[in-house]
Wavefront OBJ file of the C-alpha trace (Angstrom):
o trace
v 0.000 0.000 0.000
v 1.396 3.372 -1.040
v 4.679 1.757 -2.108
v 5.003 -0.491 0.949
v 4.407 -4.241 1.002
v 1.657 -5.160 3.447
v 1.744 -8.748 4.652
v -1.544 -10.358 5.528
v -2.548 -13.686 6.986
v -4.326 -16.085 4.620
v -8.105 -16.233 4.695
v -9.852 -18.863 6.775
v -12.244 -21.575 5.594
v -15.417 -19.567 6.199
v -14.026 -16.588 4.339
v -13.010 -18.838 1.436
v -16.470 -20.398 1.194
v -18.192 -17.019 1.232
v -15.850 -15.624 -1.431
v -16.345 -18.689 -3.655
v -20.135 -18.534 -3.340
v -20.131 -14.830 -4.131
v -17.815 -15.262 -7.125
v -19.841 -18.177 -8.497
v -23.172 -16.349 -8.229
v -21.791 -13.085 -9.551
v -20.005 -14.765 -12.455
v -23.176 -16.565 -13.551
v -25.154 -13.340 -13.673
v -22.393 -11.338 -15.329
v -21.752 -13.940 -18.044
v -25.446 -14.451 -18.799
v -25.895 -10.718 -19.334
v -22.458 -10.099 -20.926
v -21.798 -7.310 -18.461
v -18.063 -7.779 -18.066
v -15.661 -10.085 -16.255
v -15.432 -11.450 -12.707
v -12.013 -12.094 -11.162
v -11.138 -14.003 -8.006
v -8.454 -13.662 -5.338
v -4.864 -12.871 -6.235
v -5.800 -10.872 -9.329
v -3.902 -7.634 -8.859
v -5.347 -4.218 -9.622
v -3.012 -1.226 -9.734
v -4.954 1.660 -8.195
v -2.268 4.329 -8.115
v 1.357 4.929 -9.053
v 4.203 6.937 -7.544
v 4.112 5.151 -5.166
v 2.431 2.015 -6.445
v -0.763 1.019 -4.676
v -2.253 -2.326 -5.671
v -5.069 -4.449 -4.334
v -6.012 -8.101 -4.825
v -9.662 -8.380 -3.759
v -11.326 -11.710 -3.051
v -13.847 -11.051 -5.831
v -13.840 -8.265 -8.402
v -16.148 -7.242 -11.234
v -14.907 -5.179 -14.180
v -17.577 -3.857 -16.526
v -17.201 -4.431 -20.271
v -17.020 -0.685 -20.899
v -13.816 -0.277 -18.891
v -12.224 -3.699 -19.291
v -10.153 -2.610 -22.285
v -8.625 0.361 -20.491
v -7.186 -1.584 -17.549
v -3.819 -3.313 -17.713
v -3.517 -7.077 -17.884
v -0.983 -7.257 -15.079
v 0.082 -5.283 -12.063
v 3.624 -4.034 -12.640
v 5.855 -4.432 -9.603
v 9.176 -2.738 -10.182
v 10.375 -3.847 -13.612
v 8.698 -7.244 -13.601
v 5.144 -8.245 -14.350
v 3.333 -10.031 -11.555
l 1 2 3 4 5 6 7 8 9 10 11 12 13 14 15 16 17 18 19 20 21 22 23 24 25 26 27 28 29 30 31 32 33 34 35 36 37 38 39 40 41 42 43 44 45 46 47 48 49 50 51 52 53 54 55 56 57 58 59 60 61 62 63 64 65 66 67 68 69 70 71 72 73 74 75 76 77 78 79 80 81
């Protein structure tokens, strides 16, 4: 966050089940209506630069209208993550 690495403990079983159920339901609705794309945990989103601020939400929805303007990968230093 804001250029600093923030270490976090892994999610527990309950959290994992809730995230999976949410992602599954959301993905079904989004795909059926062609609204965009649903991503699951560990997909990085670069929110700001200088310093870099990235997030990897448990579940994320990106609408079709903006999908083409976001990067495929989060850049960390000179490597692609």
